[in-house]
C-alpha positions as a printed NumPy array, in Angstrom:
array([[   0.   ,    0.   ,    0.   ],
       [   2.802,    2.394,    0.871],
       [   4.57 ,    1.732,   -2.421],
       [   1.323,    2.211,   -4.306],
       [   0.702,    5.473,   -2.438],
       [   4.207,    6.72 ,   -3.288],
       [   3.764,    5.731,   -6.912],
       [   0.508,    7.671,   -7.129],
       [   2.129,   10.704,   -5.557],
       [   5.018,   10.563,   -8.002],
       [   2.647,   10.262,  -10.954],
       [   0.54 ,   13.139,   -9.677],
       [   3.664,   15.233,   -9.139],
       [   4.89 ,   14.362,  -12.632],
       [   1.607,   15.458,  -14.208],
       [   1.626,   18.751,  -12.302],
       [   5.28 ,   19.362,  -13.229],
       [   4.505,   18.661,  -16.89 ],
       [   1.555,   21.055,  -16.728],
       [   3.833,   23.686,  -15.169],
       [   6.37 ,   23.329,  -17.994],
       [   3.542,   23.49 ,  -20.576],
       [   2.199,   26.67 ,  -18.989],
       [   5.638,   28.315,  -18.828],
       [   6.435,   27.397,  -22.418],
       [   3.123,   28.77 ,  -23.654],
       [   3.91 ,   31.972,  -21.784],
       [   7.376,   32.121,  -23.386],
       [   5.867,   31.641,  -26.848],
       [   3.302,   34.417,  -26.523],
       [   5.794,   36.819,  -24.895],
       [   8.281,   36.497,  -27.778],
       [   7.347,   38.556,  -30.843],
       [   9.81 ,   36.672,  -33.046],
       [   8.347,   33.301,  -32.126],
       [   4.815,   34.601,  -32.695],
       [   5.87 ,   35.599,  -36.215],
       [   7.168,   32.093,  -36.983],
       [   4.351,   30.217,  -35.242],
       [   1.4  ,   32.295,  -36.434],
       [   2.166,   34.998,  -39.   ],
       [   4.347,   32.926,  -41.341],
       [   2.012,   29.866,  -41.427],
       [  -0.897,   32.238,  -42.014],
       [   0.703,   34.397,  -44.713],
       [   3.047,   32.072,  -46.646],
       [   0.408,   29.577,  -47.814],
       [  -1.775,   32.453,  -48.981],
       [   1.16 ,   34.092,  -50.752],
       [   2.192,   30.96 ,  -52.652],
       [  -1.395,   30.056,  -53.496],
       [  -2.077,   33.571,  -54.821],
       [   1.109,   33.541,  -56.925],
       [   0.292,   30.222,  -58.601],
       [  -3.494,   30.562,  -58.493],
       [  -3.767,   30.888,  -62.286],
       [  -2.417,   27.315,  -62.493],
       [  -1.295,   27.54 ,  -66.144],
       [   0.086,   30.17 ,  -68.519],
       [  -2.375,   31.733,  -70.959],
       [  -1.689,   33.942,  -73.994],
       [   2.068,   33.315,  -74.026],
       [   3.529,   35.769,  -76.541],
       [   4.747,   34.155,  -79.773],
       [   6.254,   35.836,  -82.832],
       [   6.041,   34.134,  -86.244],
       [   8.531,   34.284,  -89.108],
       [   6.547,   33.347,  -92.225],
       [   8.958,   33.047,  -95.127],
       [   6.383,   31.066,  -97.09 ],
       [   3.486,   33.564,  -96.885],
       [   0.933,   31.093,  -98.233],
       [  -2.605,   30.083,  -97.351],
       [  -1.294,   26.933,  -95.626],
       [   1.125,   28.811,  -93.383],
       [  -1.441,   31.512,  -92.534],
       [  -4.007,   28.843,  -91.667],
       [  -1.467,   27.176,  -89.347],
       [  -0.768,   30.544,  -87.676],
       [  -4.484,   31.255,  -87.156],
       [  -4.995,   27.901,  -85.465],
       [  -2.012,   28.415,  -83.148],
       [  -3.279,   31.872,  -82.228],
       [  -6.731,   30.406,  -81.522],
       [  -5.405,   28.155,  -78.75 ],
       [  -5.93 ,   29.367,  -75.177],
       [  -2.259,   29.189,  -74.23 ],
       [  -0.612,   31.117,  -77.082],
       [  -1.021,   34.589,  -78.552],
       [   0.675,   35.491,  -81.832],
       [   1.845,   39.066,  -81.305],
       [   3.424,   39.658,  -84.725],
       [   4.255,   38.016,  -88.045],
       [   7.748,   39.   ,  -89.22 ],
       [   9.478,   38.542,  -92.536],
       [  12.951,   37.667,  -91.185],
       [  14.563,   36.076,  -88.137],
       [  16.551,   39.15 ,  -87.109],
       [  13.414,   41.115,  -86.283],
       [  12.004,   38.147,  -84.363],
       [  15.249,   37.79 ,  -82.371],
       [  15.097,   41.481,  -81.434],
       [  11.583,   40.968,  -80.092],
       [  12.828,   38.092,  -77.925],
       [  15.718,   40.207,  -76.662],
       [  13.3  ,   42.993,  -75.732],
       [  10.937,   40.462,  -74.021],
       [   8.113,   41.397,  -76.388],
       [   7.802,   37.689,  -77.18 ],
       [   9.105,   34.441,  -75.697],
       [   9.079,   32.151,  -78.703],
       [   9.575,   32.097,  -82.483],
       [   7.664,   29.928,  -84.961],
       [   9.489,   29.676,  -88.296],
       [   7.889,   28.634,  -91.598],
       [  10.483,   27.963,  -94.334],
       [   9.907,   29.282,  -97.837],
       [   9.148,   25.798,  -99.21 ],
       [   6.569,   24.893,  -96.528],
       [   3.474,   25.102,  -98.778],
       [   5.28 ,   23.613, -101.787],
       [   6.332,   20.497,  -99.883],
       [   2.793,   20.006,  -98.519],
       [   1.202,   20.163, -101.979],
       [   3.821,   17.764, -103.341],
       [   2.96 ,   15.261, -100.613],
       [   6.34 ,   15.573,  -98.916],
       [   7.117,   16.182,  -95.266],
       [   7.145,   19.851,  -94.322],
       [   9.021,   21.374,  -91.384],
       [   7.963,   24.065,  -88.924],
       [  10.669,   25.154,  -86.459],
       [   9.953,   26.36 ,  -82.917],
       [  12.473,   28.417,  -80.904],
       [  11.778,   29.189,  -77.259],
       [  13.158,   31.406,  -74.519],
       [  14.039,   28.705,  -71.982],
       [  14.181,   31.141,  -69.064],
       [  10.494,   30.274,  -68.505],
       [   9.68 ,   26.59 ,  -68.953],
       [   5.932,   27.201,  -68.769],
       [   6.147,   29.304,  -71.949],
       [   8.029,   26.471,  -73.655],
       [   5.323,   24.015,  -72.575],
       [   2.557,   26.283,  -73.93 ],
       [   4.285,   26.822,  -77.307],
       [   5.207,   23.166,  -77.765],
       [   1.765,   21.813,  -76.912],
       [   0.   ,   24.375,  -79.123],
       [   2.296,   23.768,  -82.115],
       [   2.086,   19.985,  -81.697],
       [  -1.72 ,   19.925,  -81.466],
       [  -2.113,   22.177,  -84.506],
       [   0.363,   20.139,  -86.547],
       [  -1.555,   16.945,  -85.738],
       [  -4.834,   18.585,  -86.731],
       [  -3.377,   19.898,  -89.992],
       [  -1.937,   16.464,  -90.703],
       [  -5.372,   14.871,  -90.305],
       [  -6.918,   17.416,  -92.67 ],
       [  -4.234,   16.792,  -95.309],
       [  -4.672,   13.031,  -94.995],
       [  -8.423,   13.359,  -95.478],
       [  -7.914,   15.612,  -98.509],
       [  -5.305,   13.401, -100.178],
       [  -7.081,   10.071,  -99.554],
       [ -10.813,   10.627, -100.219],
       [ -13.223,    7.922,  -99.075],
       [ -16.788,    6.998,  -99.959],
       [ -18.399,    7.74 ,  -96.596],
       [ -17.845,   10.081,  -93.666],
       [ -17.393,    7.129,  -91.324],
       [ -14.597,    5.689,  -93.483],
       [ -13.02 ,    9.144,  -93.652],
       [ -13.093,    9.432,  -89.86 ],
       [ -11.482,    6.002,  -89.501],
       [  -8.893,    6.894,  -92.141],
       [  -7.705,   10.1  ,  -90.467],
       [  -8.196,    8.98 ,  -86.858],
       [  -7.935,    5.169,  -86.674],
       [  -7.163,    5.089,  -82.927],
       [  -8.864,    8.005,  -81.149],
       [  -7.304,    8.982,  -77.866],
       [  -8.178,   11.269,  -74.981],
       [  -5.711,   12.701,  -72.479],
       [  -6.916,   12.721,  -68.855],
       [  -4.755,   14.378,  -66.181],
       [  -5.225,   12.36 ,  -62.997],
       [  -5.433,   14.287,  -59.693],
       [  -4.385,   17.562,  -61.387],
       [  -7.14 ,   18.252,  -63.874],
       [  -5.954,   21.694,  -65.083],
       [  -2.318,   20.474,  -65.321],
       [  -1.58 ,   23.473,  -63.121],
       [   1.436,   24.554,  -61.134],
       [  -0.527,   25.325,  -57.966],
       [  -2.107,   21.871,  -57.694],
       [   1.326,   20.353,  -58.277],
       [   3.565,   22.47 ,  -56.032],
       [   1.508,   24.21 ,  -53.329],
       [   0.57 ,   21.048,  -51.317],
       [   4.27 ,   20.23 ,  -50.929],
       [   5.027,   23.778,  -49.802],
       [   2.209,   23.651,  -47.243],
       [   3.711,   20.565,  -45.582],
       [   7.225,   22.035,  -45.652],
       [   6.049,   25.297,  -44.059],
       [   4.949,   23.391,  -40.936],
       [   8.372,   21.846,  -40.433],
       [  10.408,   24.964,  -41.177],
       [   8.374,   27.283,  -38.952],
       [   8.616,   24.818,  -36.071],
       [  12.386,   24.568,  -36.491],
       [  12.793,   28.342,  -36.63 ],
       [  10.393,   29.137,  -33.79 ],
       [  11.579,   26.458,  -31.372],
       [  15.168,   27.156,  -32.351],
       [  14.671,   30.823,  -31.505],
       [  13.323,   29.859,  -28.077],
       [  16.337,   27.607,  -27.514],
       [  18.76 ,   30.298,  -28.628],
       [  17.102,   32.821,  -26.316],
       [  17.543,   30.57 ,  -23.274],
       [  21.189,   30.007,  -24.212],
       [  21.799,   33.742,  -24.531],
       [  20.163,   34.552,  -21.213],
       [  21.239,   31.368,  -19.404],
       [  17.683,   30.931,  -18.198],
       [  17.025,   27.295,  -18.982],
       [  16.306,   26.759,  -15.297],
       [  13.383,   29.176,  -15.558],
       [  11.371,   26.343,  -17.114],
       [  12.   ,   24.131,  -14.098],
       [  10.286,   24.649,  -10.709],
       [  12.626,   25.966,   -8.081],
       [  11.488,   23.411,   -5.504],
       [  13.834,   20.55 ,   -4.755],
       [  13.36 ,   17.15 ,   -6.297],
       [  12.447,   18.365,   -9.755],
       [  14.769,   16.295,  -11.895],
       [  12.504,   14.769,  -14.52 ],
       [  13.792,   15.323,  -18.065],
       [  10.844,   13.415,  -19.487],
       [   8.255,   15.749,  -17.977],
       [  10.144,   18.78 ,  -19.35 ],
       [  10.25 ,   17.325,  -22.855],
       [   6.605,   16.252,  -22.746],
       [   5.465,   19.583,  -21.306],
       [   7.296,   21.65 ,  -23.918],
       [   6.277,   19.405,  -26.818],
       [   2.656,   19.484,  -25.672],
       [   2.764,   23.291,  -25.819],
       [   3.997,   23.261,  -29.419],
       [   1.544,   20.578,  -30.5  ],
       [  -1.337,   22.459,  -28.854],
       [  -0.501,   25.474,  -31.009],
       [   0.166,   23.586,  -34.227],
       [  -3.057,   21.611,  -34.17 ],
       [  -4.802,   24.843,  -35.159],
       [  -2.005,   25.819,  -37.547],
       [  -2.348,   22.454,  -39.337],
       [  -6.079,   22.966,  -39.771],
       [  -5.463,   26.347,  -41.407],
       [  -2.535,   25.272,  -43.584],
       [  -3.663,   21.804,  -44.681],
       [  -7.464,   22.132,  -44.721],
       [  -8.665,   25.71 ,  -45.06 ],
       [  -6.051,   27.096,  -47.503],
       [  -6.5  ,   24.271,  -50.083],
       [ -10.26 ,   24.8  ,  -49.942],
       [  -9.916,   28.549,  -50.393],
       [  -7.998,   28.02 ,  -53.641],
       [  -9.836,   24.88 ,  -54.822],
       [  -6.767,   22.664,  -54.699],
       [  -7.364,   18.908,  -55.067],
       [  -8.548,   17.318,  -51.791],
       [  -9.542,   13.685,  -52.22 ],
       [  -8.292,   12.208,  -48.946],
       [ -10.475,   11.029,  -46.096],
       [ -10.257,   13.421,  -43.092],
       [  -9.48 ,   10.574,  -40.655],
       [  -6.712,    9.265,  -42.925],
       [  -5.17 ,   12.726,  -43.25 ],
       [  -5.314,   13.211,  -39.466],
       [  -3.712,    9.817,  -38.844],
       [  -0.897,   10.63 ,  -41.254],
       [  -0.246,   14.184,  -40.043],
       [  -0.022,   13.116,  -36.385],
       [   3.393,   11.366,  -36.614],
       [   4.603,   14.101,  -38.962],
       [   3.804,   16.741,  -36.359],
       [   5.482,   14.703,  -33.588],
       [   8.593,   14.169,  -35.726],
       [   8.836,   17.88 ,  -36.605],
       [   8.41 ,   18.98 ,  -32.982],
       [  11.026,   16.585,  -31.576],
       [  13.465,   17.344,  -34.413],
       [  13.062,   21.06 ,  -33.709],
       [  13.57 ,   20.545,  -29.965],
       [  16.716,   18.508,  -30.622],
       [  18.164,   21.183,  -32.9  ],
       [  17.196,   23.949,  -30.469],
       [  19.62 ,   22.489,  -27.923],
       [  22.505,   23.498,  -30.196],
       [  21.358,   27.073,  -30.833],
       [  23.652,   29.616,  -29.154],
       [  21.69 ,   32.744,  -30.093],
       [  18.276,   33.87 ,  -31.301],
       [  19.605,   34.511,  -34.794],
       [  21.281,   31.104,  -35.194],
       [  18.18 ,   29.248,  -36.524],
       [  17.722,   31.79 ,  -39.303],
       [  21.381,   31.503,  -40.297],
       [  21.374,   27.716,  -40.34 ],
       [  17.905,   26.644,  -41.457],
       [  16.191,   29.285,  -43.627],
       [  18.23 ,   28.379,  -46.726],
       [  17.395,   24.666,  -46.338],
       [  13.774,   25.147,  -47.415],
       [  14.535,   25.107,  -51.137],
       [  16.952,   22.179,  -50.77 ],
       [  14.422,   20.115,  -48.822],
       [  11.743,   20.84 ,  -51.424],
       [  14.045,   19.661,  -54.224],
       [  15.085,   16.411,  -52.504],
       [  11.543,   15.575,  -51.373],
       [  10.83 ,   13.881,  -54.704],
       [   8.202,   16.377,  -55.875],
       [  10.019,   18.8  ,  -58.172],
       [  12.438,   16.06 ,  -59.279],
       [  11.614,   12.312,  -59.494],
       [  12.688,   10.427,  -56.388],
       [  14.224,    7.613,  -58.454],
       [  16.535,   10.14 ,  -60.142],
       [  17.849,   11.651,  -56.879],
       [  21.417,   10.493,  -56.005],
       [  21.586,    8.06 ,  -53.041],
       [  23.497,   10.551,  -50.869],
       [  20.866,   13.272,  -51.202],
       [  18.079,   10.74 ,  -50.83 ],
       [  19.628,    9.696,  -47.494],
       [  19.947,   13.349,  -46.443],
       [  16.288,   13.907,  -47.312],
       [  15.171,   11.106,  -45.007],
       [  16.823,   12.808,  -42.045],
       [  13.988,   15.333,  -42.193],
       [  10.277,   14.586,  -41.694],
       [   9.434,   16.77 ,  -44.687],
       [  10.55 ,   14.129,  -47.214],
       [   8.184,   11.288,  -46.187],
       [   5.659,   13.898,  -45.035],
       [   5.404,   15.577,  -48.447],
       [   5.334,   12.302,  -50.385],
       [   2.702,   10.746,  -48.148],
       [   0.518,   13.836,  -47.788],
       [   0.308,   14.375,  -51.558],
       [  -0.729,   10.754,  -52.086],
       [  -3.303,   10.85 ,  -49.298],
       [  -4.734,   14.342,  -49.801],
       [  -4.322,   14.914,  -53.541],
       [  -4.589,   11.361,  -54.868],
       [  -6.976,    9.905,  -52.262],
       [  -4.638,    7.114,  -51.114],
       [  -5.421,    5.053,  -48.034],
       [  -3.11 ,    4.744,  -45.032],
       [  -2.068,    1.273,  -46.209],
       [  -0.925,    2.731,  -49.534],
       [   1.439,    5.131,  -47.744],
       [   2.565,    2.584,  -45.167],
       [   6.266,    3.179,  -45.926],
       [   6.113,    6.932,  -45.349],
       [   3.871,    6.412,  -42.309],
       [   6.363,    4.021,  -40.692],
       [   9.29 ,    6.318,  -41.463],
       [   7.552,    9.227,  -39.737],
       [   6.888,    7.195,  -36.582],
       [  10.518,    6.011,  -36.571],
       [  11.704,    9.608,  -36.953],
       [   9.386,   10.707,  -34.149],
       [  10.804,    8.007,  -31.844],
       [  14.444,    8.697,  -32.719],
       [  14.104,   12.461,  -32.325],
       [  12.18 ,   12.02 ,  -29.068],
       [  15.127,   10.072,  -27.652],
       [  17.635,   12.619,  -28.957],
       [  15.546,   15.445,  -27.464],
       [  15.563,   13.758,  -24.057],
       [  19.344,   13.313,  -24.297],
       [  19.93 ,   16.96 ,  -25.248],
       [  17.644,   18.301,  -22.524],
       [  19.109,   15.996,  -19.899],
       [  22.592,   17.232,  -20.761],
       [  21.527,   20.884,  -20.62 ],
       [  19.653,   20.369,  -17.354],
       [  22.64 ,   18.713,  -15.665],
       [  25.012,   21.384,  -16.971],
       [  22.796,   24.208,  -15.709],
       [  22.444,   22.608,  -12.285],
       [  26.185,   22.079,  -12.003],
       [  26.705,   25.747,  -12.782],
       [  24.065,   26.691,  -10.237]])
């Protein structure tokens, strides 16, 4: 009975100590303007900013200049059809390449479509004709718009020529002759083939990790500067529980980021009509280990911050790198093994891959089992490392005291 009574007292004391640490950490967060910026302002503003920038999804009316050395009905018909597409706008028809090049240099156009002088002659003789496309590769979306428009028009013109040169007895035979295998292109999970639906979900997940690292790192740097780590620990004797400190602080961050996650991962995609096919319970189950892993990683790194500014010097520039090695902007199978290993040190890599499959593609938890397991492993490893770092700092501060 006495042992049971002591055990209950210790558990009760541990819960109260953890609550004390949670309360003090919440107070530290809301007293620090810099941390408020990273925990609230950045997660609120950045998703809106990126979504607004890419909200148009695709490029329309990309400026194209044409050099028509043929000046025939066939070439003019081709030009009209290209100009009629939604993605391309023919701004001028020039007689020579030098004028067209000057327009590209002056950014009055971003592509050149060249018709050689023998274009119409070769078509009427039944030979293969050539149309050349030159693009300003500083903007790949312009290149995509020009290439798709020119390709679609060339296929349509080819069908018309085939129908004209090989007449048939009926319309049905003519349709089969010019289009023997009809096809339809369907873009799965990204219907408009847009940049926002492709990139913004990955950025939303990365923002959660980076703001946690910067905010918690700033708190850690502040305590190092002021040597006030002991301020999070009750002054009464017998308070030596590293676990209750880690749990109390992590609970404070998770309490805040539950609401941040709802804004970033649920409300923002709905505001901008981004694809959301995942089941809410599946998304919640997947985000939970991601949030734990990010919090414990941030707490581990915060133990090495020597000043408030250190997190911004060390971690701000990693955002672009982590986005590249996450397997979204570049295929995961094409990433070198070294960088793939570096990517899996951060929760953002499995978090981005799994969240896109669950939220954008409607995958089940079983279909992202690999990423789900990796996140729980990361959460466990970083929890242990956080306890080790905080235990070391606690012992060092008490020895100094």
